[in-house]
C-alpha positions in Angstrom: 20.6 13.2 1.3 17.7 9.9 0.7 20.1 7.2 2.5 19.1 3.7 2.7 18.2 3.5 6.5 14.8 5.8 5.3 13.9 3.4 3.3 13.7 0.6 6.1 12.3 3.1 8.8 9.9 3.5 6.0 9.5 -0.8 6.0 9.2 -1.0 9.6 6.4 2.1 9.7 4.1 0.2 7.6 4.7 -3.3 9.3 3.8 -1.8 12.6 0.6 0.0 10.4 0.1 -3.2 10.0 0.3 -5.1 13.0 -2.0 -2.1 14.6 -4.6 -3.4 11.9 -4.8 -7.1 13.4 -4.3 -5.8 17.1 -7.7 -3.8 15.9 -9.3 -6.9 14.3 -8.5 -9.4 17.4 -5.7 -11.5 15.3 -2.9 -11.6 17.5 -0.9 -13.8 16.5 -0.6 -12.1 13.2 -0.4 -8.8 14.8 3.2 -9.8 16.7 4.6 -11.6 14.1 4.3 -7.9 12.5 5.4 -6.0 15.5 8.7 -8.0 15.8 9.3 -7.9 12.2 8.9 -4.0 12.2 11.2 -3.9 15.4 14.2 -5.7 13.0 13.7 -2.2 10.4 12.9 0.2 12.9 16.0 0.3 15.4 18.0 -2.6 13.1 20.9 0.3 13.1 20.2 1.0 17.0 20.7 -2.6 17.8 24.1 -2.7 15.4 25.2 0.1 17.0 24.9 -1.4 20.7 26.6 -4.9 19.0 29.6 -2.5 17.5 29.6 -0.8 21.4 29.9 -4.4 22.6 26.2 -3.5 24.2 24.8 -7.3 23.6 21.4 -7.2 25.0 19.6 -5.4 22.1 21.3 -8.3 19.7 19.7 -10.6 22.2 16.2 -9.0 22.2 16.1 -9.5 18.8 17.6 -12.7 18.8 14.7 -14.1 21.1 11.9 -12.0 18.5 13.5 -14.4 15.1 12.6 -17.5 17.8 9.0 -15.8 18.4 8.6 -15.9 14.7 9.4 -18.7 14.2 6.3 -20.4 16.9 4.3 -18.1 15.3 4.7 -19.4 12.0 4.5 -23.4 13.0 2.0 -22.4 15.4 -1.2 -22.3 12.6 -3.0 -19.4 14.3 -1.6 -16.7 11.9 -5.0 -16.4 10.4 -5.8 -14.9 6.7 -7.7 -12.9 5.9 -9.0 -12.7 1.9 -11.9 -10.6 -0.3 -14.7 -12.3 -1.6 -14.3 -14.0 -5.7 -17.5 -11.6 -6.4 -14.9 -8.7 -5.1 -12.7 -9.7 -7.1 -14.1 -10.2 -10.8 -16.2 -6.4 -10.3 -12.6 -5.0 -9.3 -11.0 -7.0 -12.5 -14.6 -6.1 -14.6 -14.1 -2.4 -14.1 -10.6 -1.6 -14.4 -9.7 -4.2 -16.8 -5.9 -3.5 -18.5 -5.7 -0.4 -15.8 -4.7 -2.9 -13.2 -1.1 -3.7 -14.9 -0.1 0.0 -14.3 0.7 -0.1 -10.9 3.1 -3.1 -11.2 4.9 -1.7 -14.7 5.2 1.8 -12.8 7.9 -0.4 -10.1 10.6 -1.7 -12.7 9.7 1.4 -14.9 10.5 4.2 -12.1 12.8 1.9 -10.8 15.6 2.4 -14.0 14.3 5.9 -14.4 15.4 7.1 -11.1 18.2 4.8 -10.9 19.7 6.4 -13.6 18.7 9.8 -12.2 19.2 10.5 -9.0 22.5 9.8 -8.7 23.1 13.3 -11.1 20.8 15.3 -9.1 21.8 17.4 -5.8 20.9 20.2 -3.4 23.4 22.7 -2.4 26.0 20.9 -3.3 24.6 17.5 -1.4 23.8 14.5 -3.7 20.4 13.8 -3.4 21.1 10.1 -2.8 24.6 7.9 -2.6 25.6 6.2 -5.5 25.8 2.6 -3.5 22.7 3.3 -2.2 20.9 4.1 -5.4 19.1 1.2 -6.7 17.1 0.5 -2.9 16.4 3.7 -2.9 15.0 4.0 -6.1 13.6 0.9 -6.0 11.3 1.9 -2.2 10.4 5.3 -4.4 9.1 3.7 -7.1 7.3 1.6 -4.5 5.7 5.0 -3.2 4.8 6.3 -6.7 3.2 2.7 -7.4 1.0 2.9 -4.5 0.0 6.6 -5.4 -0.4 5.5 -9.5 -3.0 2.7 -7.6 -5.3 5.2 -5.8 -5.5 7.2 -8.6 -6.0 4.7 -10.7 -8.7 3.0 -8.5 -9.8 6.1 -7.3 -10.2 4.6 -4.1 -9.1 6.7 -1.2 -5.5 6.0 0.4 -6.9 4.3 3.6 -8.2 1.6 1.0 -4.8 0.7 -0.6 -3.2 0.5 2.8 -5.7 -1.9 4.6 -5.7 -3.7 1.0 -1.7 -3.6 1.0 -2.1 -5.0 4.2 -4.6 -7.9 3.5 -1.8 -9.0 0.7 0.8 -9.1 3.3 -1.6 -10.9 5.9 -2.7 -13.3 3.0 1.6 -13.8 2.3 2.2 -14.4 6.0 5.7 -15.7 7.1 6.3 -16.5 3.1 6.7 -12.5 3.0 10.1 -12.9 5.1 11.4 -15.7 2.7 14.0 -13.7 -0.1 15.1 -12.1 3.6 16.1 -15.9 5.8 17.4 -16.7 2.9 19.8 -14.2 1.0 20.8 -14.4 5.4 21.4 -18.5 4.9 23.5 -17.9 2.1 25.9 -15.3 3.5 26.0 -17.8 6.9 26.8 -20.6 4.4 29.8 -18.7 2.7 30.8 -17.6 6.5 31.2 -21.3 7.3 33.6 -22.9 4.3 30.6 -24.3 2.8 32.4 -22.3 -0.4 35.7 -23.5 0.4 33.9 -26.7 0.4 32.1 -26.8 -3.3 35.5 -25.8 -4.4 37.3 -28.7 -3.1 34.2 -31.0 -4.7 34.4 -29.3 -8.2 38.0 -29.3 -8.2 37.9 -33.3 -7.8 35.2 -33.9 -10.5 35.9 -31.5 -13.5 39.2 -30.3 -15.1 40.2 -26.8 -13.1 41.9 -25.7 -15.7 39.2 -25.8 -18.4 37.8 -22.2 -18.0 34.8 -23.5 -20.4 34.3 -26.8 -17.6 34.4 -24.1 -14.7 31.8 -22.0 -16.3 29.2 -24.4 -16.9 29.9 -26.2 -13.4 29.6 -22.5 -12.0 25.7 -22.0 -13.9 24.5 -25.9 -12.5 25.7 -25.1 -9.1 23.5 -21.9 -9.3 21.1 -23.2 -9.9 20.9 -26.6 -8.5 21.9 -24.4 -5.1 18.8 -22.2 -6.0 16.7 -24.9 -6.2 17.5 -26.3 -2.8 18.1 -22.9 -0.7 14.8 -21.6 -3.0 16.4 -18.4 -3.8 19.2 -17.1 -5.9 20.4 -14.9 -2.6 21.4 -17.4 -0.7 23.1 -19.6 -3.2 25.3 -16.6 -5.3 27.8 -16.1 -1.8 28.2 -20.2 -1.8 28.6 -20.6 -5.9 30.7 -17.3 -6.0 32.9 -18.2 -3.1 33.4 -21.6 -4.9 33.6 -21.7 -8.0 33.3 -18.0 -9.0 36.5 -16.3 -7.2 38.9 -18.3 -7.0 38.4 -20.7 -10.9 36.8 -18.3 -12.9 38.2 -14.9 -11.3 41.5 -15.7 -10.3 42.4 -18.8 -12.2 40.9 -17.9 -15.6 40.2 -14.0 -15.8 36.7 -13.7 -16.1 35.2 -10.1 -15.4 33.5 -10.0 -12.0 30.2 -7.7 -13.0 29.5 -9.8 -16.0 30.3 -12.9 -13.7 27.8 -11.4 -11.6 25.1 -10.2 -12.9 25.3 -13.3 -15.1 25.4 -15.8 -12.5 22.4 -14.0 -10.9 20.2 -14.5 -13.8 20.8 -18.0 -14.1 20.6 -18.4 -10.8 17.0 -17.2 -11.7 16.0 -20.1 -13.5 16.5 -22.6 -10.5 14.0 -19.7 -8.8 11.6 -21.2 -11.7 12.1 -25.3 -10.9 11.9 -25.5 -7.1 9.0 -25.1 -4.9 11.7 -24.2 -2.0 10.7 -20.2 -3.9 8.0 -20.8 -2.0 7.0 -17.1 -2.3 7.0 -17.1 -6.7 6.1 -20.8 -7.3 3.3 -21.4 -4.9 1.8 -18.5 -3.6 0.4 -17.4 -6.5 -1.1 -21.0 -6.9 -2.9 -20.8 -3.3 -3.8 -16.8 -4.1 -5.1 -17.5 -7.8 -6.8 -20.4 -6.3 -5.1 -23.2 -8.7 -6.3 -26.8 -8.4 -2.8 -28.0 -8.5 -0.5 -26.7 -6.4 2.5 -27.4 -9.1 1.0 -25.7 -11.9 2.9 -22.4 -11.8 6.4 -24.4 -11.7 4.9 -26.9 -14.7 3.7 -24.0 -16.3 7.8 -22.2 -16.1 10.4 -25.3 -16.9 10.1 -25.1 -20.8 11.4 -21.4 -20.0 13.7 -22.0 -17.4 15.3 -24.5 -19.3 16.4 -22.4 -22.4 17.0 -19.8 -20.1 19.8 -21.5 -18.3 21.3 -22.4 -22.3 21.3 -19.3 -23.0 22.7 -17.9 -20.0 25.6 -20.4 -20.4 26.2 -19.2 -23.9 26.4 -15.5 -22.7 28.4 -16.3 -20.2 30.8 -18.1 -22.2 30.7 -15.2 -24.7 31.1 -12.1 -22.7 33.0 -12.8 -19.2 36.2 -13.5 -21.0 36.6 -10.7 -23.1 
């Protein structure tokens, strides 16, 4: 069976390789940064098992590692290598639209694997657990895309690893932002922020009106996503404050439909905020745009149209 743990180990091995690349090039801060993150992926299960056995020092040591990550991120010593403009132009002119093939491989391969893997087995054992099929499929799709990129560019596999490391170094600590923000959303939900949101909403809108609750949920997803920078962080807060108590339990909304369309609505906020740095600020840096907010300026009309469409879809589908 393909376990989700294998995906984490693969990520940990990749991050360890990135650390070795940087160590070989004397970039000590960058090497230390990816080494600590790699340890979290490689030893996460062991740390969790130790915590369950009431052994606290592995989690405490990882906590010190997280503090070290913060210090390294703000130290200004993490140098970010980049390829020259001439290299990028030559590569783009040679490959043309074939450059998009590896990127397009990821979503198409992920969908195909999600549909196929849960139905495949080996000697009576399912290849993947149904609840883990999406993430395992995404990981396999990324590996397939890397192979497609090597085949398309006719580059050696070592160059694929080196260029992947260079891109990761260019992103730097911003690459961890989605995980950090998703964790922050869980912390907010566990500390009662959702209850506070429910109290505020109950004082402002008529909670007996399901359309008013739905609009409050949609706008709350957008607003919290803009503040936190990621819909994953906003989702647990809004579901705990409005989605579950008001829409699901009070008005009988379908949880699956509400969750999927609610996340899609939150992504509208992602298009509007510089807090979503990995989506909106990093591309401007990588493309060397003069205006660091140029991506947001190009996206905001689409975000507003999608918000209206998502609210209409939720009104039509979640109460059926």
